[in-house]
C-alpha positions as CSV (number, residue, x, y, z in Angstrom):
1,M,34.2,250.2,-15.8
2,K,37.4,250.5,-14.1
3,L,38.5,247.8,-11.8
4,H,39.7,249.2,-8.5
5,P,42.3,247.2,-6.6
6,T,41.5,246.4,-3.1
7,I,43.4,243.2,-2.4
8,I,46.3,241.1,-3.8
9,L,45.6,237.4,-4.3
10,L,48.7,235.4,-4.3
11,S,48.3,232.5,-6.8
12,G,51.3,230.8,-5.6
13,I,53.4,228.7,-8.0
14,V,55.9,227.3,-5.6
15,L,59.2,225.9,-6.4
16,L,59.6,222.6,-4.4
17,P,62.8,221.0,-3.5
18,G,63.9,218.6,-6.0
19,C,62.7,218.1,-9.7
20,H,60.4,215.2,-9.5
21,Q,56.9,215.8,-8.3
22,V,54.1,213.4,-8.0
23,D,50.2,214.6,-8.1
24,D,48.7,212.4,-5.3
25,I,45.4,213.2,-6.2
26,S,45.6,212.4,-10.0
27,G,48.4,210.0,-10.0
28,D,50.1,212.0,-12.7
29,D,53.8,211.9,-12.6
30,V,55.1,215.3,-13.6
31,S,58.9,215.3,-14.0
32,G,60.7,218.9,-13.4
33,N,57.5,220.9,-13.1
34,S,56.0,222.5,-9.7
35,P,52.6,222.2,-8.5
36,I,50.5,225.3,-8.7
37,W,49.3,226.4,-5.2
38,V,46.6,229.1,-5.0
39,S,46.6,231.3,-1.8
40,A,45.4,234.7,-0.6
41,E,47.4,236.7,1.8
42,P,46.2,240.2,2.9
43,V,48.5,242.7,4.5
44,S,47.6,241.9,8.0
45,S,47.8,238.8,9.9
46,F,45.4,236.0,8.2
47,T,44.2,233.1,10.1
48,R,41.3,231.1,10.6
49,S,40.1,233.2,13.5
50,Y,40.8,236.2,11.9
51,V,39.3,236.9,8.5
52,P,39.0,240.8,7.8
53,T,35.6,242.1,7.3
54,G,34.9,242.6,3.5
55,M,37.3,239.6,2.6
56,Y,35.7,236.3,1.6
57,D,37.1,233.0,2.8
58,N,36.4,231.5,-0.7
59,F,36.9,232.4,-4.4
60,K,36.7,230.9,-7.9
61,V,39.5,230.8,-10.3
62,Y,40.1,230.2,-14.0
63,A,43.6,229.5,-15.3
64,A,44.7,228.4,-18.9
65,A,48.1,227.7,-20.3
66,E,48.9,229.0,-23.8
67,T,51.1,227.4,-26.4
68,D,51.3,228.6,-30.0
69,G,48.0,230.1,-29.6
70,T,46.3,227.1,-28.3
71,Q,44.8,227.5,-24.9
72,T,44.8,224.5,-22.5
73,I,42.4,224.9,-19.3
74,V,44.3,224.5,-16.1
75,M,41.8,225.4,-13.6
76,N,38.2,225.6,-14.9
77,G,36.5,227.5,-12.2
78,Y,38.3,225.9,-9.4
79,D,36.7,226.4,-6.1
80,V,39.4,227.8,-3.5
81,K,38.6,227.9,0.2
82,F,40.4,228.8,3.4
83,V,40.7,225.6,5.4
84,N,43.0,224.8,8.5
85,N,44.7,228.3,8.2
86,D,45.7,227.9,4.6
87,W,44.1,228.2,0.9
88,S,43.3,224.8,-0.8
89,Y,41.6,223.8,-3.9
90,V,42.4,220.1,-4.0
91,T,39.4,217.9,-3.6
92,E,38.2,214.7,-5.2
93,T,37.1,216.4,-8.3
94,Q,39.8,219.2,-8.4
95,R,43.0,217.7,-8.8
96,L,46.4,219.1,-8.1
97,M,47.6,221.0,-11.1
98,Y,51.3,221.6,-12.3
99,W,53.0,224.5,-14.0
100,D,54.0,223.7,-17.6
101,S,57.3,225.1,-18.3
102,H,56.8,224.8,-22.0
103,A,53.7,227.0,-22.2
104,D,54.2,230.3,-23.8
105,R,52.1,232.1,-21.2
106,Y,49.4,231.6,-18.4
107,L,46.1,233.4,-18.1
108,F,44.4,234.1,-14.7
109,A,41.1,235.6,-13.6
110,A,39.0,235.2,-10.6
111,G,35.8,236.1,-8.7
112,A,34.6,236.2,-5.0
113,P,32.6,234.5,-3.6
114,V,32.2,231.4,-5.5
115,D,28.4,231.5,-5.4
116,A,28.4,234.9,-7.1
117,V,30.4,233.5,-10.2
118,T,27.8,232.1,-12.7
119,S,30.2,231.4,-15.4
120,M,34.0,231.5,-16.3
121,S,36.3,231.1,-19.5
122,A,39.4,232.5,-20.9
123,T,37.4,235.4,-22.6
124,S,34.7,236.2,-20.0
125,M,33.5,235.9,-16.5
126,T,29.9,236.7,-15.1
127,L,29.0,237.8,-11.8
128,H,25.5,237.9,-10.2
129,L,24.9,241.0,-8.2
130,E,22.2,242.0,-5.7
131,N,21.6,245.0,-3.7
132,N,22.6,244.4,-0.1
133,T,24.1,245.7,3.2
134,E,26.7,242.9,3.7
135,G,29.3,243.2,1.1
136,S,30.4,243.6,-2.6
137,V,31.1,240.6,-4.9
138,M,34.7,241.0,-6.3
139,A,36.4,240.4,-9.6
140,S,40.1,240.3,-10.2
141,E,42.1,242.1,-13.0
142,P,42.9,239.7,-15.9
143,Q,46.5,238.8,-15.8
144,A,48.9,237.1,-18.4
145,I,52.2,235.7,-17.2
146,E,54.5,235.5,-20.1
147,H,57.2,232.7,-20.7
148,G,60.7,234.3,-20.0
149,S,59.3,237.0,-17.8
150,T,60.4,237.5,-14.2
151,D,57.0,236.3,-13.0
152,F,56.7,233.1,-15.0
153,G,57.0,230.3,-12.5
154,K,56.7,232.5,-9.6
155,T,53.9,233.8,-7.4
156,V,51.2,235.4,-9.4
157,H,49.6,238.6,-8.0
158,L,46.0,239.0,-8.8
159,R,44.5,242.2,-7.9
160,F,40.8,242.3,-7.0
161,G,38.2,245.2,-7.2
162,Y,34.7,245.6,-6.0
163,A,31.8,244.9,-8.4
164,H,29.0,246.8,-6.5
165,C,29.1,250.5,-5.9
166,R,28.6,251.6,-2.2
167,V,25.8,254.1,-0.9
168,C,26.2,255.8,2.3
169,V,24.5,258.9,4.1
170,A,26.0,261.5,6.4
171,F,24.4,264.6,8.2
172,V,25.4,268.0,9.3
173,Q,23.9,270.7,11.2
174,N,24.5,273.9,12.9
175,A,22.0,274.1,15.7
176,V,22.3,274.7,19.4
177,A,21.5,271.1,20.4
178,A,22.3,267.6,19.0
179,V,19.8,266.0,17.2
180,T,19.0,262.3,16.6
181,V,18.1,261.1,13.2
182,T,16.2,258.0,12.7
183,D,14.0,256.1,10.0
184,V,16.2,257.3,7.3
185,Q,15.5,256.3,3.6
186,L,16.6,257.2,0.2
187,T,13.8,256.4,-2.4
188,P,14.2,256.4,-6.1
189,H,11.5,258.1,-8.1
190,D,11.9,255.4,-10.6
191,S,12.9,251.8,-10.4
192,I,16.5,251.0,-9.9
193,A,18.3,247.8,-10.5
194,G,18.0,245.5,-7.6
195,Q,19.7,242.5,-9.4
196,A,21.9,242.2,-12.3
197,D,24.5,240.1,-14.2
198,L,27.8,242.0,-14.5
199,A,29.9,240.4,-17.4
200,Y,33.7,240.9,-17.6
201,D,35.1,240.5,-21.1
202,Y,38.9,239.9,-21.5
203,D,41.3,241.0,-24.1
204,W,44.4,239.3,-23.8
205,S,46.0,240.8,-26.8
206,T,47.0,243.9,-25.0
207,T,49.9,244.5,-22.4
208,P,48.6,244.2,-19.7
209,A,45.3,242.5,-20.5
210,T,42.3,244.8,-20.3
211,V,38.6,244.1,-19.5
212,T,35.3,245.8,-20.5
213,T,32.1,245.1,-18.7
214,R,28.4,244.4,-19.9
215,L,25.6,244.8,-17.3
216,T,22.3,243.0,-17.6
217,T,19.6,244.1,-15.2
218,T,17.4,241.2,-14.0
219,A,15.3,242.8,-11.5
220,K,14.2,246.4,-10.6
221,S,12.4,247.9,-7.8
222,V,11.7,251.2,-6.0
223,T,12.4,249.7,-2.6
224,P,14.0,252.5,-0.3
225,L,17.5,252.3,0.8
226,S,17.1,252.4,4.8
227,F,20.1,253.5,7.1
228,A,20.8,253.1,10.6
229,P,20.2,256.1,13.1
230,V,22.5,259.0,13.5
231,T,23.1,261.5,16.3
232,V,24.6,264.8,15.2
233,P,26.2,267.1,17.7
234,A,25.3,270.7,18.3
235,H,27.3,273.3,16.2
236,T,29.2,270.7,14.0
237,E,30.1,271.3,10.3
238,D,31.6,267.7,10.4
239,A,29.2,265.2,8.7
240,V,28.3,262.2,10.9
241,L,28.0,258.9,8.7
242,S,25.3,256.3,9.3
243,D,26.7,252.9,10.0
244,T,24.5,251.5,7.3
245,K,26.4,250.8,3.9
246,H,24.4,249.6,0.9
247,Y,26.2,247.7,-1.8
248,C,24.2,248.4,-4.8
249,V,24.3,247.2,-8.6
250,P,26.3,250.0,-10.6
251,D,23.2,251.2,-12.4
252,V,24.0,253.4,-15.4
253,A,20.3,254.1,-15.7
254,N,20.2,255.4,-12.2
255,P,17.2,258.0,-12.1
256,D,18.2,261.6,-11.1
257,S,14.9,262.2,-9.0
258,W,15.0,260.8,-5.4
259,T,13.4,261.4,-2.0
260,V,15.0,261.6,1.3
261,S,12.9,260.9,4.2
262,L,13.9,260.7,8.0
263,T,12.6,261.6,11.5
264,C,14.4,264.1,13.3
265,D,13.7,264.5,17.1
266,G,10.4,262.8,16.7
267,E,9.4,265.0,13.6
268,R,9.0,263.3,10.2
269,K,10.7,265.3,7.3
270,S,11.1,264.7,3.6
271,A,12.6,266.4,0.5
272,S,13.3,265.8,-3.0
273,F,16.8,265.9,-4.5
274,A,18.4,265.8,-7.7
275,N,20.8,262.7,-7.9
276,S,23.2,263.5,-10.5
277,E,25.5,260.7,-9.9
278,T,25.6,257.5,-12.1
279,W,26.8,254.7,-9.9
280,Q,29.9,252.9,-10.9
281,G,31.3,249.7,-9.7
282,G,34.0,250.1,-6.9
283,K,33.0,253.6,-6.0
284,N,32.0,254.8,-2.8
285,Y,29.2,257.6,-2.7
286,I,28.4,259.7,0.4
287,Y,25.1,261.8,0.2
288,V,25.7,264.6,2.7
289,F,22.4,266.3,4.2
290,D,22.0,269.5,6.1
291,L,19.4,269.4,9.1
292,T,19.8,273.2,9.6
293,E,16.6,275.3,10.1
294,K,14.5,272.0,10.8
295,S,14.6,271.0,7.1
296,V,16.5,268.3,5.3
297,K,18.5,269.1,2.0
298,L,21.3,267.6,0.1
299,V,24.6,269.7,0.2
300,K,26.9,267.4,-1.7
301,V,27.8,264.0,-2.8
302,L,31.3,262.7,-2.2
303,S,32.4,260.3,-4.8
304,Q,35.4,258.1,-3.9
305,D,37.4,255.7,-6.0
306,T,37.1,252.8,-3.4
307,F,35.4,251.7,-0.4
308,F,37.7,252.9,2.5
309,D,36.6,251.9,6.0
310,C,39.2,250.5,8.2
311,N,37.4,247.2,8.2
312,D,37.6,246.7,4.6
313,I,40.3,244.5,2.8
314,V,43.3,246.8,2.8
315,P,44.1,248.6,6.1
316,G,44.9,252.2,6.0
317,G,41.8,253.7,4.7
318,E,40.3,254.7,7.9
319,F,37.3,257.3,7.8
320,S,37.8,260.7,9.1
321,N,35.2,263.3,9.6
322,T,37.5,265.9,8.3
323,D,37.3,264.4,5.0
324,M,33.7,265.6,4.9
325,I,33.7,269.1,6.1
326,E,31.7,271.7,4.1
C-alpha cells in the first residue's frame, strides 16, 4: 500500500547559538551538539486556538542513530504534544535528546494519534484501526538522514499519509423537482473488517527507505454505513455529496455484493450493486447513485488518491461538484 503524503511534520534539529548545551532534564552535558526539537507545522497558521480538522495535536515518534551498522535508540516511541502554541516531548520520563554529529545516519518514523500506535521499532510500526466517522489514523513515510547530506543536522521533514480509506456517497437526478434523500445506508452482503492492526515494515537499505504493510483483521461485521440526508436540486447532473464520511479499514477482502437503501421523499428504496473497489489506505471512494425514475442505482465510483476536503490537513483540495459530472 502506498503512503499518500498529506502533511509535512518538521522534526526540528535546531542549531542553537554557542557550542555548549546542557540537558536540563537529564543533566547530561553535551558539548558541540544541538538538541533535537520535534515540531509540526502545517501550511496554514497553527496555534492552540486553531488546529485544522483532520490534524491531531499529538503524535508518536521513533528515532534511532546508526553508527557502523549499530543502531542506538534516540526516541523510543516518544509522545509529542502541542502545548502552549508549540510542540513538546520533554517530560519527567522523556528527556531532551541531542543530535549526535558522529552518527552515520538517523532513522525516523512516526504515527498519529499516539493512542493508535501500539508498537514502534526501527523495523516496524503497528497502528490500530477502527471504522469511524471522525478521521483517519496516520503514518509517516520512513526517512533516513545520512551523515554528510544537506539534511543532516537540519530540519527533518516527515511526510504523513492516511492509514484508513474514506467512503462517501453522492446523488444525481434529472427530475422536475428537488428530492430529499434520508436514512441512507450502504450494507455489505458479507462481513467487512471493522477493526484491524496495520503493520508498517521498514526497509532502510533502499534509497529512499521503503515501506510495506501487513493488515491483520481483528473484528468483522455487516453493520451498515449510514450517511447524512442530502437534498438534490431538480434537473441536475452535478452529484450532491452527503456530509458524512466513513473512515474504514482498507480491507482487501471487501465483498463485491452490497445493498444501498434510502428514503426518497418519504418512499423507501433499495437496490443491490456490485462493489468492484478493493479499498486501499489513503484513498477516497465516492459512490455516486442516480435517483432518476424513482429508483436508485449505482452509476460510478470515483476513486481518488487522497482525501481532499478543504478542511483536511493540506489546504487547496476543495471539493467541486464539477469533479463529479456524469
